[in-house]
C-alpha positions as CSV (number, residue, x, y, z in Angstrom):
1,M,-110.6,224.3,0.6
2,K,-107.5,226.1,-0.9
3,S,-103.6,225.3,0.0
4,K,-102.3,227.9,2.2
5,R,-99.0,227.6,0.8
6,F,-99.9,228.2,-2.8
7,E,-101.8,231.4,-1.3
8,V,-98.4,232.6,0.0
9,L,-96.6,231.9,-3.0
10,K,-99.1,233.5,-5.3
11,E,-98.2,237.1,-3.3
12,R,-94.6,236.5,-3.5
13,P,-93.1,239.4,-5.9
14,V,-92.3,236.7,-9.0
15,N,-96.1,236.2,-9.4
16,K,-96.1,239.7,-10.4
17,D,-94.1,239.2,-13.1
18,G,-95.4,238.7,-16.6
19,F,-94.6,234.9,-17.9
20,I,-95.6,233.7,-21.4
21,S,-95.2,230.2,-23.7
22,E,-93.7,230.3,-26.8
23,W,-95.5,231.5,-29.9
24,I,-93.3,230.6,-32.6
25,E,-95.1,232.2,-35.7
26,E,-95.0,235.4,-33.7
27,G,-90.9,235.6,-32.6
28,L,-92.0,234.9,-29.3
29,I,-88.9,232.2,-29.0
30,A,-85.7,233.2,-27.6
31,M,-83.7,230.8,-29.3
32,E,-83.9,227.8,-31.5
33,S,-86.6,228.6,-33.6
34,P,-87.7,225.8,-36.3
35,N,-87.8,228.7,-38.6
36,D,-84.3,229.9,-38.3
37,P,-82.4,229.0,-41.5
38,N,-79.4,226.9,-41.7
39,P,-76.4,228.2,-42.0
40,S,-74.4,228.4,-45.7
41,L,-72.1,230.4,-47.3
42,K,-71.0,230.7,-51.0
43,I,-68.3,233.4,-52.6
44,E,-68.1,233.6,-56.5
45,N,-65.7,236.1,-57.5
46,G,-64.6,237.8,-54.3
47,Q,-68.3,238.5,-53.3
48,I,-70.9,236.2,-51.2
49,T,-73.6,234.7,-53.2
50,E,-75.3,233.0,-50.9
51,L,-75.7,233.3,-47.0
52,D,-78.0,231.2,-44.9
53,G,-79.9,229.7,-47.4
54,K,-80.7,232.2,-49.6
55,S,-79.3,233.5,-53.2
56,R,-77.8,236.5,-53.3
57,E,-81.0,237.6,-55.6
58,E,-83.3,236.9,-52.7
59,F,-80.9,238.9,-49.9
60,D,-83.0,241.3,-48.1
61,M,-81.4,245.0,-47.3
62,I,-79.9,243.6,-44.0
63,D,-78.5,240.3,-45.7
64,R,-77.0,242.3,-48.3
65,F,-75.3,244.6,-45.9
66,I,-73.9,241.8,-44.0
67,A,-73.0,239.9,-47.0
68,D,-71.1,243.0,-48.4
69,Y,-69.3,244.4,-45.0
70,A,-69.7,242.3,-41.7
71,I,-68.0,238.9,-42.8
72,N,-64.4,238.4,-43.5
73,M,-64.2,236.3,-46.4
74,E,-60.2,235.9,-46.1
75,N,-61.2,233.1,-43.4
76,A,-64.7,232.4,-44.0
77,E,-64.9,229.2,-46.2
78,K,-62.5,227.2,-43.7
79,A,-64.6,229.1,-40.7
80,M,-67.9,228.0,-42.1
81,K,-66.4,224.4,-42.5
82,M,-65.6,223.5,-39.1
83,S,-68.7,222.1,-36.8
84,S,-70.8,224.9,-34.8
85,M,-69.7,222.2,-31.5
86,E,-65.6,222.4,-32.3
87,I,-65.9,226.4,-32.4
88,S,-68.3,226.4,-29.0
89,K,-65.6,224.2,-27.3
90,K,-62.8,226.5,-28.6
91,L,-64.5,229.3,-26.9
92,V,-64.2,227.7,-23.5
93,D,-60.8,226.1,-24.4
94,I,-58.1,227.9,-22.0
95,N,-55.7,227.0,-24.6
96,V,-57.3,228.6,-27.3
97,S,-56.5,232.5,-27.2
98,R,-59.0,235.2,-28.2
99,D,-57.5,236.1,-31.2
100,E,-57.3,232.5,-32.6
101,V,-61.6,232.4,-32.1
102,L,-61.7,235.8,-33.5
103,E,-60.2,234.5,-36.8
104,I,-63.1,231.8,-37.0
105,T,-66.1,233.9,-35.6
106,T,-65.8,236.8,-37.8
107,G,-65.7,234.7,-40.7
108,I,-69.2,232.8,-39.6
109,T,-72.6,233.6,-40.8
110,P,-75.5,234.5,-38.6
111,A,-76.8,231.5,-38.6
112,K,-73.8,229.8,-37.8
113,I,-73.0,231.5,-35.1
114,I,-76.5,230.9,-33.7
115,K,-75.7,227.5,-33.6
116,V,-72.5,228.0,-31.9
117,M,-74.4,229.5,-28.8
118,E,-77.1,226.6,-28.6
119,H,-74.3,224.0,-28.1
120,M,-73.7,226.2,-24.8
121,N,-75.2,226.6,-20.9
122,V,-74.7,230.0,-19.4
123,V,-71.9,228.6,-17.2
124,E,-69.8,227.9,-20.6
125,M,-71.4,231.4,-21.7
126,M,-69.7,233.2,-18.7
127,M,-66.6,231.5,-19.3
128,A,-66.6,232.5,-23.2
129,V,-67.3,236.2,-22.0
130,Q,-64.2,236.4,-19.7
131,K,-62.2,235.7,-22.4
132,M,-63.6,237.3,-25.4
133,R,-64.5,240.8,-24.4
134,A,-62.4,243.1,-25.9
135,R,-61.1,245.2,-23.1
136,K,-59.0,243.5,-20.3
137,T,-60.3,245.8,-17.5
138,P,-63.9,245.6,-16.9
139,S,-66.3,249.0,-16.4
140,N,-69.5,250.2,-16.3
141,Q,-72.1,253.0,-16.8
142,C,-75.2,254.6,-15.3
143,H,-78.5,256.7,-16.2
144,V,-78.1,260.2,-14.6
145,T,-81.6,261.8,-14.4
146,N,-84.1,263.2,-13.0
147,L,-88.3,263.8,-13.5
148,R,-87.8,267.5,-13.6
149,D,-84.6,267.9,-15.5
150,N,-83.2,270.0,-12.9
151,P,-79.9,270.7,-14.3
152,V,-78.5,271.5,-10.3
153,L,-79.5,267.8,-9.3
154,I,-78.0,266.1,-12.6
155,A,-74.6,268.2,-12.0
156,A,-74.8,266.8,-8.1
157,D,-75.8,263.3,-9.1
158,A,-73.0,263.0,-11.8
159,A,-70.5,264.0,-9.6
160,E,-71.3,261.4,-6.9
161,A,-71.7,258.7,-9.7
162,S,-67.9,259.7,-10.9
163,V,-66.4,259.2,-7.5
164,R,-68.4,255.7,-7.3
165,G,-66.3,254.9,-10.2
166,F,-68.8,254.9,-13.1
167,D,-66.6,255.6,-16.7
168,E,-69.7,256.2,-18.4
169,Q,-72.6,258.8,-17.6
170,E,-75.8,259.1,-19.6
171,T,-78.7,261.6,-19.3
172,T,-81.9,261.9,-21.3
173,I,-84.8,264.3,-20.8
174,G,-88.4,264.2,-19.7
175,I,-88.7,267.4,-22.3
176,V,-87.2,267.3,-25.1
177,R,-86.1,271.4,-25.3
178,Y,-84.3,270.7,-21.6
179,A,-81.7,268.9,-23.3
180,P,-78.7,271.5,-23.8
181,F,-79.1,271.5,-20.1
182,N,-79.3,268.3,-18.9
183,A,-76.2,267.6,-21.7
184,I,-73.9,270.2,-19.9
185,S,-74.8,269.5,-16.2
186,I,-73.9,265.8,-16.6
187,F,-70.9,266.8,-18.6
188,V,-69.6,269.2,-15.9
189,G,-70.7,267.4,-12.8
190,S,-69.3,264.3,-14.3
191,Q,-65.9,265.8,-14.6
192,V,-65.9,267.3,-10.9
193,G,-65.7,263.7,-9.4
194,R,-62.5,263.2,-11.3
195,G,-61.5,264.2,-15.0
196,G,-61.8,261.6,-17.6
197,I,-65.6,260.3,-17.7
198,L,-67.5,260.2,-21.1
199,T,-71.0,261.4,-21.0
200,Q,-73.7,261.6,-23.7
201,C,-77.5,263.0,-23.9
202,S,-79.9,260.6,-25.5
203,V,-82.4,262.4,-27.9
204,E,-83.4,262.0,-31.0
205,E,-80.5,261.6,-33.4
206,A,-80.1,265.5,-35.0
207,T,-80.2,266.7,-31.8
208,E,-78.0,264.2,-30.4
209,L,-75.3,265.1,-32.9
210,E,-75.7,268.9,-32.4
211,L,-75.3,268.3,-29.1
212,G,-72.2,266.2,-30.0
213,M,-71.0,268.8,-32.4
214,K,-71.2,271.3,-30.0
215,G,-68.6,270.0,-27.7
216,F,-71.3,269.2,-25.0
217,T,-71.1,265.0,-25.2
218,S,-68.5,263.2,-25.9
219,Y,-70.4,259.7,-27.2
220,A,-73.8,258.6,-28.4
221,E,-75.1,255.0,-28.1
222,T,-78.7,255.2,-29.1
223,V,-78.5,254.8,-32.5
224,S,-80.5,251.7,-32.9
225,V,-80.4,248.8,-35.5
226,Y,-83.3,246.1,-36.3
227,G,-83.2,242.2,-37.6
228,T,-85.9,242.7,-40.0
229,E,-86.3,244.6,-43.0
230,Q,-89.9,245.9,-41.8
231,V,-88.6,246.7,-38.5
232,F,-85.9,248.7,-39.8
233,I,-87.8,250.8,-42.4
234,D,-90.3,251.5,-40.0
235,G,-87.4,252.9,-37.9
236,D,-87.3,255.3,-41.0
237,D,-83.6,254.0,-41.7
238,T,-81.7,251.3,-43.7
239,P,-78.2,250.2,-42.4
240,W,-75.9,252.4,-44.9
241,S,-77.8,255.8,-43.5
242,K,-77.1,254.3,-40.1
243,A,-73.3,253.4,-41.4
244,F,-73.6,257.3,-43.0
245,L,-74.5,258.7,-39.2
246,A,-72.0,256.8,-37.5
247,S,-68.9,258.4,-39.4
248,A,-71.2,261.6,-39.0
249,Y,-70.1,261.3,-35.3
250,A,-66.6,260.0,-35.1
251,S,-65.4,262.5,-38.1
252,R,-66.4,265.2,-35.0
253,G,-64.3,262.7,-32.5
254,L,-67.4,261.5,-30.9
255,K,-67.3,257.8,-30.0
256,M,-70.1,255.9,-31.1
257,R,-71.8,252.5,-30.5
258,F,-75.2,251.1,-32.0
259,T,-77.7,249.5,-29.8
260,S,-79.9,246.3,-30.3
261,G,-81.6,244.0,-28.4
262,T,-83.2,240.7,-28.0
263,G,-87.5,240.9,-28.7
264,S,-87.3,244.4,-30.3
265,E,-88.8,242.7,-33.8
266,A,-91.5,240.8,-31.8
267,L,-92.4,243.6,-29.9
268,M,-92.6,245.7,-33.1
269,G,-94.6,242.8,-34.7
270,N,-92.5,241.9,-37.4
271,A,-89.9,239.3,-36.1
272,E,-90.6,236.9,-39.1
273,G,-91.4,233.8,-37.1
274,K,-87.5,233.9,-36.3
275,S,-86.0,233.3,-32.7
276,M,-85.2,236.6,-31.0
277,L,-81.2,235.6,-30.9
278,Y,-81.3,235.1,-34.4
279,L,-82.6,238.3,-35.7
280,E,-80.5,239.6,-32.8
281,A,-77.4,238.2,-34.7
282,R,-78.4,240.2,-37.6
283,C,-78.0,243.4,-35.7
284,I,-74.9,242.8,-34.6
285,Y,-73.6,242.0,-38.3
286,V,-74.7,245.5,-39.0
287,T,-72.9,246.9,-36.3
288,R,-69.9,245.2,-37.4
289,G,-70.2,246.1,-41.0
290,S,-71.0,249.7,-40.2
291,G,-67.6,249.9,-38.7
292,V,-68.7,251.2,-35.2
293,Q,-66.5,250.6,-32.1
294,G,-69.2,248.8,-30.4
295,L,-72.7,248.0,-29.4
296,Q,-75.3,248.6,-26.4
297,N,-77.2,244.9,-26.4
298,G,-78.5,242.5,-23.9
299,S,-82.2,243.2,-24.8
300,V,-81.9,246.7,-23.1
301,S,-85.3,248.4,-23.1
302,C,-87.0,245.2,-24.5
303,I,-85.8,243.1,-21.8
304,G,-89.9,242.4,-20.7
305,M,-89.7,240.2,-23.9
306,P,-87.3,237.4,-23.6
307,G,-87.7,237.8,-19.6
308,S,-90.7,236.4,-20.1
309,L,-89.6,233.7,-22.6
310,P,-88.0,230.0,-21.6
311,G,-84.4,230.6,-21.4
312,G,-85.0,234.1,-22.2
313,I,-82.2,235.5,-20.1
314,R,-79.9,232.9,-21.4
315,A,-80.3,234.6,-25.0
316,V,-79.6,237.7,-23.5
317,L,-76.2,236.6,-22.2
318,A,-75.7,235.0,-25.6
319,E,-76.2,238.2,-27.6
320,N,-73.5,239.5,-25.5
321,L,-71.2,237.0,-26.4
322,I,-71.9,237.2,-30.0
323,A,-71.1,241.1,-30.0
324,M,-67.7,239.8,-28.3
325,L,-67.0,237.4,-30.9
326,L,-67.4,239.9,-33.6
327,D,-64.6,241.7,-31.8
328,L,-67.0,244.8,-30.8
329,E,-66.9,246.7,-27.4
330,C,-70.0,245.2,-25.4
331,A,-72.0,247.4,-23.1
332,S,-73.9,244.6,-21.7
333,A,-77.3,246.4,-20.6
334,N,-78.6,245.5,-17.0
335,D,-80.3,248.5,-17.5
336,Q,-84.1,248.7,-17.3
337,T,-86.1,246.7,-14.8
338,F,-87.7,243.5,-15.9
339,S,-88.8,241.8,-12.5
340,H,-90.6,242.4,-9.6
341,S,-88.2,239.7,-8.1
342,E,-85.0,241.0,-6.0
343,Y,-83.6,237.2,-7.2
344,R,-84.2,237.2,-10.6
345,R,-82.9,240.7,-11.3
346,T,-79.8,239.8,-9.6
347,A,-79.5,236.7,-11.2
348,R,-79.6,238.3,-14.4
349,T,-76.9,240.8,-13.7
350,L,-74.4,238.1,-12.4
351,M,-74.2,236.8,-16.1
352,Q,-72.2,239.8,-16.9
353,M,-71.0,240.5,-13.5
354,L,-69.1,237.6,-12.6
355,P,-67.3,237.3,-15.8
356,G,-67.0,241.2,-16.6
357,T,-67.8,242.8,-19.4
358,D,-66.7,246.2,-21.4
359,F,-69.5,247.8,-19.4
360,I,-71.6,245.6,-17.2
361,F,-74.2,247.8,-17.0
362,S,-75.0,250.4,-20.0
363,G,-77.5,252.0,-17.6
364,Y,-77.2,251.2,-13.7
365,S,-79.3,254.0,-12.5
366,A,-76.9,256.3,-10.4
367,V,-80.4,258.0,-9.4
368,P,-83.4,256.3,-7.3
369,N,-85.5,254.5,-10.0
370,C,-88.3,257.1,-9.4
371,D,-86.2,259.7,-11.1
372,N,-84.9,257.4,-14.1
373,M,-86.4,258.5,-17.1
374,F,-85.2,255.7,-19.1
375,A,-87.9,253.6,-17.5
376,G,-86.3,252.4,-14.3
377,S,-83.3,250.4,-13.9
378,N,-82.2,246.7,-12.7
379,F,-80.2,248.4,-10.0
380,D,-80.4,251.9,-8.7
381,A,-79.0,254.1,-6.4
382,E,-80.9,252.5,-3.5
383,D,-78.6,249.5,-4.5
384,F,-75.2,250.9,-4.3
385,D,-74.4,249.0,-1.0
386,D,-75.4,245.7,-2.1
387,Y,-73.6,246.0,-5.3
388,N,-70.6,246.6,-3.5
389,A,-71.0,243.9,-1.3
390,L,-71.3,241.6,-4.1
391,Q,-68.1,242.6,-5.3
392,R,-66.7,241.9,-1.6
393,D,-68.2,238.6,-0.9
394,L,-67.1,237.2,-4.9
395,K,-64.1,239.3,-5.3
396,I,-65.1,240.5,-8.5
397,D,-64.6,243.9,-10.3
398,G,-67.9,245.2,-10.8
399,G,-66.6,248.6,-11.7
400,L,-67.9,250.4,-8.8
401,K,-66.2,251.3,-5.4
402,P,-67.8,252.1,-1.6
403,V,-67.6,255.6,-0.9
404,T,-67.9,257.5,2.6
405,E,-70.9,260.2,3.7
406,D,-68.3,263.1,3.6
407,E,-66.7,262.6,0.4
408,I,-70.1,262.6,-1.5
409,V,-71.6,265.2,0.5
410,K,-68.3,267.5,-0.3
411,V,-68.2,266.3,-4.2
412,R,-71.9,267.1,-4.7
413,N,-71.8,270.5,-3.0
414,K,-69.0,271.2,-5.3
415,A,-70.5,270.3,-8.8
416,A,-73.7,272.1,-7.5
417,R,-71.6,275.4,-7.0
418,A,-69.7,275.2,-10.5
419,I,-73.0,274.6,-12.2
420,Q,-74.3,277.3,-10.4
421,G,-71.1,279.7,-11.6
422,L,-71.5,278.6,-15.0
423,F,-75.1,279.4,-15.5
424,K,-74.2,283.2,-13.9
425,E,-71.4,283.1,-16.6
426,L,-73.1,282.1,-19.4
427,D,-76.0,284.2,-18.5
428,L,-78.5,281.6,-17.9
429,P,-81.5,281.4,-15.5
430,E,-80.0,281.6,-12.1
431,I,-79.2,278.6,-10.0
432,T,-79.8,280.0,-5.8
433,D,-77.9,279.3,-2.6
434,E,-80.9,277.5,-1.8
435,E,-81.1,275.1,-5.0
436,V,-77.3,274.3,-4.3
437,E,-77.8,273.5,-0.8
438,A,-80.5,271.1,-1.8
439,A,-79.0,269.3,-4.6
440,T,-76.0,268.8,-2.1
441,Y,-78.0,266.4,0.2
442,A,-81.0,265.5,-2.1
443,H,-82.0,261.4,-2.5
444,G,-83.9,262.6,-5.7
445,S,-85.9,265.5,-7.4
446,V,-88.8,265.7,-4.5
447,D,-86.1,267.3,-2.6
448,M,-85.0,269.9,-4.9
449,P,-87.0,273.4,-5.0
450,A,-89.2,273.9,-8.1
451,R,-87.4,276.1,-10.8
452,N,-88.6,278.5,-13.3
453,V,-89.6,275.8,-16.2
454,V,-91.0,278.6,-19.0
455,E,-87.5,280.4,-18.2
456,D,-85.5,277.8,-18.5
457,L,-87.0,276.2,-21.4
458,K,-86.0,279.8,-23.3
459,A,-82.9,279.7,-22.2
460,A,-82.2,276.4,-23.1
461,E,-83.5,277.0,-26.9
462,E,-81.4,279.7,-27.4
463,L,-78.4,278.3,-25.7
464,L,-78.9,275.4,-28.8
465,S,-79.0,278.1,-31.4
466,S,-76.6,280.4,-30.0
467,G,-72.8,280.0,-30.9
468,I,-71.9,278.6,-27.2
469,T,-69.6,275.4,-27.7
470,G,-67.6,273.2,-24.9
471,V,-64.9,275.9,-25.3
472,D,-67.6,278.6,-23.4
473,L,-68.1,275.6,-20.7
474,V,-64.4,276.0,-19.8
475,K,-63.7,279.9,-19.9
476,G,-67.1,280.0,-17.6
477,L,-65.7,277.5,-15.1
478,S,-62.4,279.4,-14.9
479,R,-64.0,282.5,-14.2
480,S,-66.3,281.3,-11.9
481,G,-63.4,280.1,-9.8
482,F,-63.5,276.5,-10.7
483,D,-60.1,276.2,-12.7
484,D,-59.7,272.4,-11.9
485,V,-63.3,271.2,-13.4
486,A,-62.4,273.7,-16.5
487,E,-59.2,272.0,-17.0
488,H,-61.0,268.9,-16.9
489,V,-63.8,270.1,-19.3
490,L,-61.0,271.2,-21.5
491,G,-59.1,267.5,-21.3
492,M,-62.4,266.1,-22.7
493,L,-62.2,268.9,-25.5
494,K,-58.8,267.5,-26.4
495,Q,-59.4,264.3,-26.3
496,R,-62.2,265.1,-29.4
497,V,-59.3,266.3,-31.2
498,S,-56.9,263.4,-30.9
499,G,-59.6,260.6,-31.9
500,D,-57.8,257.9,-29.3
501,Y,-60.9,257.2,-27.4
502,L,-62.8,256.1,-30.7
503,Q,-60.5,252.6,-30.6
504,T,-62.8,250.0,-29.1
505,S,-63.7,249.8,-25.6
506,A,-61.9,253.2,-25.1
507,I,-62.5,254.7,-21.5
508,L,-60.3,257.0,-19.8
509,D,-58.4,256.3,-16.8
510,K,-56.9,258.7,-14.0
511,G,-54.9,261.2,-15.9
512,F,-56.7,260.8,-19.1
513,K,-55.0,257.8,-20.1
514,I,-56.7,255.9,-22.8
515,K,-57.4,252.0,-21.9
516,S,-59.1,250.3,-24.6
517,A,-58.7,247.4,-26.6
518,I,-55.3,248.3,-28.0
519,N,-53.6,249.0,-25.3
520,D,-55.3,246.9,-22.5
521,R,-56.1,244.0,-24.6
522,N,-58.0,241.4,-23.3
523,D,-55.4,238.3,-22.9
524,Y,-57.2,235.6,-20.9
525,M,-56.1,232.1,-20.8
526,G,-57.0,230.4,-17.8
527,P,-56.1,230.9,-14.0
528,G,-53.2,233.8,-13.6
529,S,-54.1,235.2,-16.8
530,G,-56.2,238.3,-17.9
531,Y,-57.3,240.8,-15.5
532,R,-57.1,240.3,-11.8
533,I,-58.0,242.2,-9.1
534,S,-54.5,244.4,-8.3
535,E,-54.2,244.8,-4.5
536,E,-54.8,248.6,-4.9
537,R,-58.2,247.6,-6.1
538,W,-58.9,245.0,-3.8
539,E,-58.6,247.3,-0.9
540,E,-60.9,250.1,-2.2
541,I,-63.9,246.9,-2.8
542,K,-63.5,244.9,0.4
543,N,-63.4,248.4,2.7
544,I,-66.8,248.7,2.6
545,P,-68.2,251.8,5.3
546,S,-70.1,249.2,7.3
547,A,-67.6,246.9,7.8
548,I,-66.1,246.8,11.6
549,K,-62.3,247.1,11.8
550,P,-60.4,245.2,14.5
551,E,-58.7,248.6,15.4
552,S,-62.0,250.0,16.3
553,I,-62.7,247.1,19.1
554,E,-61.4,248.1,22.9
C-alpha cells in the first residue's frame, strides 16, 4: 500500500524542482564551506602583503587585483580588528548610518565580509538592505525580447513596459545579426511611453560596445566577472581587461555595471571547494576595484545552483547585500526562473522587493516567458496584476504601477507606428500596417505576421556597418511625424554627452532629471526615514483597475 497523501504531494510543482545535498569538494555549498579562508590582512609600506591567509607571493590574479584596487586601506587595519559580529550588528542598528557602515565594510577583506554575512538571518539581511542600498528610491528593470526578433513587437512591448514603470529595459537576440534592429526598436519604443528610459542590447562584448558607440543603447551590464582564476581565464579575460572594457564604455558616456552571481564557478567546474558566497564576494571586490558603478548579481542565470542547495536563497540575498556594502549599485537579479513552485519564486523575490534595491529585478520579463530569450524570468508579463496586488497589499514600492487597457493599446500602437515610420525613413525593410495592428493588440510573437528574415538580416548587417547613428534616429522620427519621440531620443543622446547618469545607481526621472546615489542618497535610519511612499505614488499603487470603487455601487 502507498500513502495517498504522499501520492498527492509527489505531484506538487515543488517536487518537480531539483534539490541536491551539499558536496563541498565540488563547491556545491552555498555558504560556510570549511575550505573558505580565514580573514587576514597585512599592509606594509602602503601595499597589502597578506590577504585572507595568503602572502603576496601566493596571490592569484584575483587576489592581486583586489589587494591593489578594491580595499580602502585608510580604514582597513582598524576595520579588520573589529569582530564580524560587531559589524553585523551595525548593519541592523538604526542608530548607525550607512556612511558609518561603509567606512568599515569598504576596508575589510572578502573572507571577513563573508563572516559578517554568516551571523545574519534573512530578516536581518533585509533590514540591512533597506539601509545599505545606494539610491533611496527603489526601481526596476525588465527584459523585452521575442522568439522571432520582431522589431515591431519589441517597440510595442518596450512602450508598454515604460508606461508600467520600468526605468531600464534590456533586450537580446535569437539571431546575432538582428542586434541593430533589436537595439533600435527597444530604444525607440521605450521613449514612446515616457522619455528617459535606459536601454541596452545584450550581445557579445564587441558588438555591444559598437551599438553603444553608435548611440543605439545607453547602458551595458552583461560583462561577467568570476571568483576563481581558472574560470576567469576560461572566459578569455582578466580583471584588468574587464576594467579596460568598462573604461571604454564610460568614455563614450555609457552607463556600465558588471554581472556575477553565486554558483557560476561551480557550474563551470572550478570552484576550488570554496562556498558559492565566498567566490561571489571576490567577484564583487573585482567589480569595486574596476571602478564601475554597479553590479548585476543575485545568482542571475546560475540561480538553479544555489536554488537547489540548503540556504541557497539566503546566500543570494547575502551577495546582493555585499554589493551594497561595497557602495555599488545593485541590480538584484530575480530574473531567471528557477522553480516550478509559485510559492518558492515569490518568496525568492520578496527578499529584494520588501526592503527595496536599486533594481529589484534585473530582468522582470515584460513579455510572456515563451518569448523571453534570456531563458525565462522569475516574473513575467502574465504576472503584472499579481505583482501590483503585492505592492498594494503590503504598501511597498516595487517600481511598477497599474495601467488600463486603453492606455496600453494607445501607447503600443504609437510605438509600432513610430518604428514603422523610422524604418521607412532609414530605407529599412517595410513594416506593414498589418504588423502595426498585430503589435498593438499582441500578447506575444505567435500573434505577429511573419517577416522576411533574410531581408531583415541583410538590412541589419548593412545598418551596423553604415554611418547611421542615434542622430539619424532623431531625424527619421521627426520626419515621420513623431517629434515628441524624436525629442526623447535626442534627450537620451544628450545624456551621453553630460555623463550625469554615470553616477552610482543613476536613473532618469520625469523630465530627464537624474536620480542617483549623489542627489537621492539613501538616508535610512529607522522609522520615518529613508524612502517613504508619497501620497501621489500610493494613489498609483492602490488604484488597481479591478478594485470596486464606492461611486460605482448603486
